[in-house]
C-alpha positions as a printed NumPy array, in Angstrom:
array([[-43.877, -38.045,   6.229],
       [-40.36 , -36.261,   6.844],
       [-38.778, -38.826,   4.407],
       [-41.645, -38.396,   1.475],
       [-41.186, -34.174,   2.613],
       [-37.129, -34.812,   2.248],
       [-37.991, -35.756,  -1.147],
       [-40.169, -33.997,  -2.749],
       [-37.994, -31.001,  -1.86 ],
       [-34.56 , -32.258,  -2.868],
       [-37.041, -32.879,  -6.426],
       [-37.909, -29.589,  -6.724],
       [-34.527, -28.49 ,  -6.115],
       [-33.346, -30.679,  -8.738],
       [-35.84 , -29.534, -10.649],
       [-35.029, -25.744, -10.492],
       [-31.475, -26.712, -11.204],
       [-32.274, -28.914, -14.372],
       [-35.306, -26.403, -15.722],
       [-32.399, -23.663, -16.283],
       [-29.988, -26.076, -17.646],
       [-32.445, -26.939, -19.914],
       [-33.412, -23.433, -20.866],
       [-29.588, -22.359, -21.681],
       [-29.68 , -25.472, -23.829],
       [-32.45 , -25.069, -25.375],
       [-31.173, -22.868, -28.06 ],
       [-28.905, -20.408, -28.587],
       [-28.633, -16.205, -29.183],
       [-28.394, -15.586, -33.501],
       [-26.565, -12.454, -33.423],
       [-26.107, -10.441, -36.549],
       [-21.975, -11.01 , -37.19 ],
       [-20.293,  -7.965, -36.769],
       [-18.098,  -5.323, -39.244],
       [-15.078,  -6.759, -39.036],
       [-12.26 ,  -4.725, -37.349],
       [ -9.06 ,  -3.114, -39.484],
       [ -5.565,  -4.41 , -37.801],
       [ -4.466,  -1.087, -36.066],
       [ -7.938,   0.822, -35.625],
       [ -8.404,   2.917, -32.984],
       [-11.029,   1.705, -30.786],
       [-13.213,   4.02 , -28.502],
       [-11.492,   6.512, -25.74 ],
       [-11.243,   4.68 , -22.448],
       [-11.558,   5.863, -18.44 ],
       [ -9.855,   2.648, -15.94 ],
       [-11.556,   3.367, -12.614],
       [ -9.586,   1.467,  -9.729],
       [-11.353,   1.64 ,  -5.92 ],
       [ -8.601,   1.703,  -4.042],
       [ -9.035,   1.754,   0.495],
       [ -6.123,   0.457,   2.723],
       [ -4.282,  -0.939,  -0.21 ],
       [ -1.154,  -0.216,   0.47 ],
       [  0.176,  -4.067,  -0.222],
       [ -1.218,  -3.693,  -3.892],
       [ -1.427,  -0.762,  -5.27 ],
       [  2.044,  -0.354,  -6.74 ],
       [  1.62 ,  -4.276,  -7.987],
       [ -2.075,  -2.894,  -9.706],
       [ -0.444,   0.114, -11.649],
       [  2.806,  -2.051, -13.49 ],
       [ -0.457,  -4.354, -14.113],
       [ -2.583,  -1.131, -15.609],
       [  0.885,   0.317, -17.274],
       [  1.497,  -2.693, -19.753],
       [ -2.474,  -1.981, -20.622],
       [ -2.03 ,  -2.194, -24.669],
       [ -4.662,  -0.661, -25.809],
       [ -5.537,   0.789, -29.537],
       [ -6.907,   4.042, -28.387],
       [ -7.099,   7.1  , -25.422],
       [ -6.95 ,   5.502, -21.994],
       [ -7.137,   6.904, -18.697],
       [ -6.824,   5.272, -15.668],
       [ -7.839,   6.878, -11.528],
       [ -7.288,   5.482,  -9.53 ],
       [ -9.151,   6.626,  -6.653],
       [ -8.627,   6.092,  -2.667],
       [-10.874,   5.978,  -0.512],
       [ -9.557,   7.556,   2.828],
       [ -6.684,   5.346,   3.346],
       [ -5.329,   4.504,   6.643],
       [ -2.038,   2.921,   5.422],
       [  0.806,   4.478,   2.446],
       [ -1.747,   3.734,  -0.118],
       [ -2.221,   7.205,  -1.43 ],
       [  1.59 ,   7.872,  -1.422],
       [  2.742,   4.463,  -3.349],
       [  0.413,   4.936,  -5.748],
       [  1.543,   8.748,  -5.943],
       [  5.514,   7.484,  -6.325],
       [  4.304,   4.607,  -8.999],
       [  2.94 ,   6.572, -11.271],
       [  5.883,   8.615, -11.637],
       [  5.411,  11.094, -14.629],
       [  3.173,   8.987, -16.466],
       [ -0.094,  10.975, -18.269],
       [ -2.262,   8.519, -18.622],
       [ -3.048,   8.338, -14.83 ],
       [ -4.454,  10.287, -12.401],
       [ -5.406,  10.09 ,  -8.834],
       [ -7.824,  11.591,  -6.778],
       [ -7.805,  11.435,  -2.981],
       [-11.914,  11.524,  -0.873],
       [-12.425,  11.45 ,   2.598],
       [-14.981,   8.31 ,   1.988],
       [-14.124,   4.422,   1.907],
       [-17.077,   3.874,  -0.348],
       [-16.723,   1.649,  -3.426],
       [-19.707,   2.875,  -5.009],
       [-18.824,   6.721,  -4.037],
       [-15.638,   6.555,  -5.683],
       [-16.854,   5.491,  -8.265],
       [-19.273,   8.089,  -8.916],
       [-16.866,  10.239,  -7.933],
       [-14.71 ,   9.511, -11.745],
       [-17.96 ,   9.006, -13.554],
       [-18.621,  12.682, -12.833],
       [-15.601,  13.678, -14.548],
       [-15.282,  11.536, -17.14 ],
       [-17.344,  11.518, -20.779],
       [-15.368,   8.752, -22.61 ],
       [-17.859,   6.426, -23.682],
       [-16.698,   3.094, -22.158],
       [-16.107,   2.647, -18.731],
       [-13.747,  -0.278, -16.855],
       [-13.981,  -0.917, -13.546],
       [-11.177,  -3.425, -11.706],
       [-10.374,  -3.953,  -7.976],
       [ -6.613,  -3.135,  -6.519],
       [ -6.186,  -7.343,  -6.284],
       [ -7.149,  -8.001, -10.028],
       [ -4.323,  -9.276, -12.624],
       [ -4.47 ,  -9.541, -16.377],
       [ -3.81 ,  -9.908, -18.906],
       [ -2.801,  -6.374, -20.879],
       [ -4.752,  -7.148, -23.774],
       [ -7.869,  -7.558, -21.809],
       [ -9.268,  -4.005, -21.582],
       [ -9.09 ,  -3.683, -25.714],
       [-10.556,  -7.2  , -26.12 ],
       [-13.89 ,  -5.832, -23.994],
       [-14.088,  -2.571, -25.263],
       [-13.774,  -4.58 , -28.734],
       [-16.725,  -6.856, -27.965],
       [-19.41 ,  -3.993, -26.898],
       [-18.047,  -1.877, -30.2  ],
       [-19.278,  -5.271, -32.666],
       [-22.291,  -4.994, -31.648],
       [-24.606,  -2.174, -30.799],
       [-26.643,  -4.303, -28.529],
       [-24.131,  -4.88 , -26.134],
       [-23.675,  -2.463, -22.99 ],
       [-21.466,  -4.328, -20.753],
       [-18.814,  -6.886, -21.176],
       [-17.016,  -9.263, -18.787],
       [-14.703, -11.777, -17.763],
       [-14.472, -15.149, -15.913],
       [-12.187, -15.042, -12.598],
       [-10.241, -16.895, -11.157],
       [ -9.188, -16.802,  -6.893],
       [ -5.945, -17.424,  -6.239],
       [ -5.027, -19.416,  -2.796],
       [ -8.874, -19.449,  -2.446],
       [-11.355, -22.162,   0.163],
       [-11.499, -25.221,  -2.69 ],
       [-15.282, -24.771,  -2.32 ],
       [-14.673, -20.856,  -3.662],
       [-12.604, -22.382,  -6.589],
       [-15.274, -24.781,  -7.174],
       [-17.666, -22.325,  -6.8  ],
       [-16.034, -19.978,  -9.878],
       [-15.425, -22.902, -11.524],
       [-18.945, -24.023, -12.163],
       [-20.256, -19.651, -12.372],
       [-17.869, -19.278, -15.143],
       [-19.26 , -22.177, -17.025],
       [-22.374, -21.098, -16.153],
       [-21.923, -17.143, -17.377],
       [-20.66 , -18.103, -20.485],
       [-24.075, -20.783, -21.195],
       [-25.745, -18.023, -20.421],
       [-24.274, -15.642, -22.625],
       [-24.427, -18.419, -25.798],
       [-27.964, -17.978, -24.37 ],
       [-27.75 , -14.04 , -25.511],
       [-26.822, -12.22 , -22.46 ],
       [-24.971, -12.924, -19.116],
       [-26.618, -12.657, -15.923],
       [-24.16 , -10.974, -14.896],
       [-20.222,  -9.007, -14.967],
       [-17.845,  -9.806, -12.061],
       [-16.501,  -6.246, -10.153],
       [-13.028,  -7.075, -10.575],
       [-12.52 ,  -6.479, -13.548],
       [-15.865,  -5.886, -16.48 ],
       [-16.639,  -2.992, -18.91 ],
       [-19.829,  -0.274, -19.788],
       [-20.833,   1.688, -22.644],
       [-21.438,   5.327, -20.299],
       [-24.399,   5.598, -21.513],
       [-25.894,   2.797, -19.549],
       [-26.143,   5.63 , -16.531],
       [-25.071,   8.649, -15.24 ],
       [-24.375,   7.424, -11.746],
       [-24.848,   4.395,  -9.42 ],
       [-27.587,   4.423,  -6.815],
       [-26.084,   5.757,  -3.576],
       [-26.745,   2.344,  -2.033],
       [-25.352,   0.172,  -4.681],
       [-23.189,  -2.629,  -2.722],
       [-22.765,  -4.925,  -5.594],
       [-21.877,  -2.678,  -8.676],
       [-21.146,  -5.648, -10.812],
       [-24.675,  -6.835, -10.699],
       [-26.136,  -3.356, -10.888],
       [-24.572,  -2.527, -14.27 ],
       [-25.287,  -5.665, -15.423],
       [-29.521,  -5.277, -14.327],
       [-29.718,  -1.553, -15.444],
       [-28.722,  -3.283, -18.856],
       [-31.291,  -5.765, -19.877],
       [-33.811,  -3.382, -17.948],
       [-32.71 ,  -1.336, -20.435],
       [-33.092,  -3.708, -24.009],
       [-29.572,  -4.392, -24.027],
       [-27.493,  -7.791, -23.26 ],
       [-24.219,  -8.538, -21.413],
       [-21.568, -10.405, -23.124],
       [-18.683, -11.995, -21.373],
       [-15.391, -13.153, -22.998],
       [-13.331, -16.485, -22.683],
       [-10.178, -14.617, -21.049],
       [ -9.242, -14.454, -17.365],
       [ -8.918, -11.758, -14.16 ],
       [ -7.125, -13.954, -11.041],
       [ -8.242, -12.196,  -8.227],
       [ -5.441, -11.853,  -5.158],
       [ -7.584, -12.107,  -2.414],
       [ -9.911, -14.625,  -1.96 ],
       [-11.739, -16.314,   1.236],
       [ -9.298, -19.1  ,   2.42 ],
       [-10.792, -20.742,   5.83 ],
       [-14.352, -21.377,   6.153],
       [-15.431, -18.777,   8.765],
       [-14.2  , -15.99 ,   6.16 ],
       [-15.866, -18.134,   2.876],
       [-19.313, -18.148,   4.866],
       [-19.359, -14.363,   5.891],
       [-17.955, -13.782,   1.897],
       [-20.359, -15.072,   0.8  ],
       [-23.343, -13.824,   3.24 ],
       [-21.877, -10.186,   2.434],
       [-22.231, -10.663,  -2.2  ],
       [-25.741, -12.562,  -1.202],
       [-27.082, -10.099,   0.601],
       [-25.753,  -7.114,  -2.267],
       [-26.646,  -9.204,  -5.242],
       [-30.468, -10.421,  -3.769],
       [-30.868,  -6.134,  -3.205],
       [-30.109,  -5.278,  -6.495],
       [-32.573,  -8.887,  -7.913],
       [-35.393,  -6.973,  -5.833],
       [-34.457,  -3.4  ,  -7.362],
       [-34.83 ,  -4.391, -10.497],
       [-37.487,  -7.608, -10.324],
       [-40.86 ,  -5.022, -10.539],
       [-39.105,  -4.074, -13.905],
       [-38.669,  -7.244, -15.408],
       [-40.87 ,  -6.978, -18.019],
       [-38.938,  -4.215, -19.571],
       [-36.335,  -6.371, -20.405],
       [-35.732,  -8.133, -23.738],
       [-35.829, -11.827, -25.073],
       [-33.066, -13.717, -23.737],
       [-32.621, -11.615, -20.486],
       [-35.548, -10.995, -18.741],
       [-36.015, -14.978, -18.932],
       [-32.381, -15.446, -17.495],
       [-32.711, -12.926, -15.153],
       [-36.148, -14.433, -14.17 ],
       [-34.502, -17.537, -13.632],
       [-31.584, -16.858, -11.904],
       [-34.27 , -14.819,  -9.561],
       [-36.067, -17.666,  -8.479],
       [-32.522, -19.83 ,  -7.624],
       [-31.905, -17.214,  -5.334],
       [-35.039, -16.402,  -3.816],
       [-36.008, -20.562,  -3.752],
       [-32.671, -21.802,  -2.711],
       [-32.848, -20.519,   1.165],
       [-36.487, -21.55 ,   1.523],
       [-35.808, -24.997,   0.032],
       [-32.868, -25.319,   2.281],
       [-34.012, -24.797,   5.418],
       [-36.865, -26.886,   4.54 ],
       [-35.354, -29.656,   3.717],
       [-32.744, -29.384,   6.878],
       [-36.225, -28.838,   8.923],
       [-37.17 , -32.397,   7.991],
       [-33.493, -34.289,   8.104],
       [-33.121, -33.405,  11.226],
       [-37.35 , -34.398,  12.137],
       [-36.088, -37.464,  10.747],
       [-33.459, -38.184,  12.414],
       [-34.512, -38.129,  15.523],
       [-37.528, -39.746,  15.065],
       [-36.095, -42.73 ,  13.001],
       [-32.657, -42.658,  12.373],
       [-31.869, -46.212,  10.462],
       [-34.406, -44.631,   7.934],
       [-32.404, -40.93 ,   8.006],
       [-29.082, -43.275,   7.717],
       [-30.02 , -45.004,   4.816],
       [-31.821, -41.836,   2.837],
       [-28.818, -40.586,   3.097],
       [-26.567, -43.452,   2.082],
       [-28.437, -43.953,  -0.785],
       [-28.839, -40.527,  -1.822],
       [-24.777, -40.187,  -1.283],
       [-24.737, -43.448,  -3.247],
       [-26.552, -41.441,  -6.164],
       [-24.644, -38.052,  -6.478],
       [-21.385, -40.456,  -5.796],
       [-22.864, -42.117,  -9.562],
       [-23.244, -39.464, -10.976],
       [-20.411, -37.713, -10.451],
       [-18.516, -40.679, -11.51 ],
       [-20.208, -41.139, -15.071],
       [-19.752, -37.63 , -16.075],
       [-16.083, -38.425, -14.641],
       [-15.458, -36.093, -11.588],
       [-12.906, -36.115,  -9.858],
       [-12.492, -37.946,  -6.768],
       [-14.29 , -35.425,  -3.892],
       [-15.997, -33.473,  -6.331],
       [-19.327, -34.747,  -5.036],
       [-18.87 , -33.713,  -1.222],
       [-17.519, -30.571,  -2.45 ],
       [-20.572, -29.912,  -4.625],
       [-22.655, -30.39 ,  -1.447],
       [-21.344, -28.373,   0.439],
       [-20.864, -25.728,  -1.504],
       [-24.87 , -26.079,  -1.812],
       [-25.211, -26.007,   1.718],
       [-22.855, -23.   ,   2.273],
       [-24.884, -20.621,  -0.805],
       [-27.922, -21.814,   0.658],
       [-26.8  , -20.909,   4.449],
       [-25.308, -17.133,   2.74 ],
       [-28.139, -16.432,   1.078],
       [-30.993, -17.271,   4.107],
       [-28.557, -15.491,   6.285],
       [-28.922, -12.937,   3.16 ],
       [-32.549, -12.994,   3.661],
       [-33.112, -12.466,   7.063],
       [-30.63 , -10.066,   7.454],
       [-31.391,  -7.699,   4.747],
       [-34.299,  -5.263,   6.62 ],
       [-32.392,  -4.661,   9.34 ],
       [-28.499,  -4.725,   7.868],
       [-28.651,  -3.486,   4.636],
       [-25.502,  -4.308,   2.701],
       [-22.737,  -1.753,   1.427],
       [-19.737,  -0.501,  -0.71 ],
       [-17.524,  -0.695,   2.302],
       [-16.729,  -3.734,   3.671],
       [-14.071,  -5.782,   4.818],
       [-11.068,  -7.395,   2.312],
       [-10.745, -11.267,   2.421],
       [ -7.63 , -12.413,   2.915],
       [ -4.265, -12.076,   0.146],
       [ -3.222, -15.589,  -1.05 ],
       [  0.324, -16.279,   0.532],
       [  2.614, -15.879,  -2.428],
       [  0.316, -12.927,  -3.727],
       [  3.26 , -10.516,  -3.402],
       [  5.663, -12.904,  -5.556],
       [  6.369, -11.788,  -9.443],
       [  4.362, -15.14 , -10.618],
       [  0.673, -14.1  ,  -8.783],
       [ -0.715, -12.645, -11.976],
       [ -0.045, -15.823, -14.049],
       [ -2.061, -18.92 , -11.674]])
């Protein structure tokens, strides 16, 4: 019975993943071609918001990165410090100098959502770009984000790919897969959501974020599709200089991110009927995957344990057969050696993180103030943003 249950659970998990892949491949979005933009034509006003908390080691590099932005239009950059206990404010003030594009705002609360809302209340600019202190991107990325949104009135949020520097191998694999998945979703019509280190959205989308938002990137994306708009995805990248490096840090990071993501899924799920196609289908598929993965994982683990205790020989044979199947598929797809094992390990990490987040959500709600992950070993070197 346990062996049968393991097979059934494995097929269910494969069916969910395969069903979503087929859904994405079925058709591509056919948008009206955007009106050509003349070279040198100015873009709408853009406000860049960078919330900081105890980022003395990174804030000067971030400001230099922002100073290089090439934006054909009015640009204003807000460094919003939230109750830093180190020299973040002083270093930011010195780095800004007399550059009139920058504003330094000092708050007495270390909460990313509150920091974002403080600036949203002060600016009427039509486009807002959010970026983290540890994020580095090419100078033309802000202009590309806004130009993409301006070219299509149906787009309210625009994101780019993530590249975590010095991260744990499973974290790097996770983001390679996520970047490809979001690109496929965008081709289908709307990416599921953007990434916090760098994204832009129309100011008209929302006046402020709810105070209990922990994952602003998810909330903004879900608010867009609920309003009937879409989330665009550019084939550009942002380098994150902070990323989990050890397994313990990876598990804690994934649990925290999963909890914030699940909160937003639960918040917007009752409003799914208001979403337009294809964004509604993408949202519902991703929600089903998020909610079903920990349940399938827990049931699989329970039955695997039962089989290992009752029939160890059968359990060993099943494990070997499953591994040969995964390795065989991986070889056929041209995966590097070790990729199948990492995929299995990553699946376990994500199932655990989602399960832990589901169980802890009622008792330990996520907040926008959380421990930082580790800096990459050479994060402060001049070449760190080139990786």
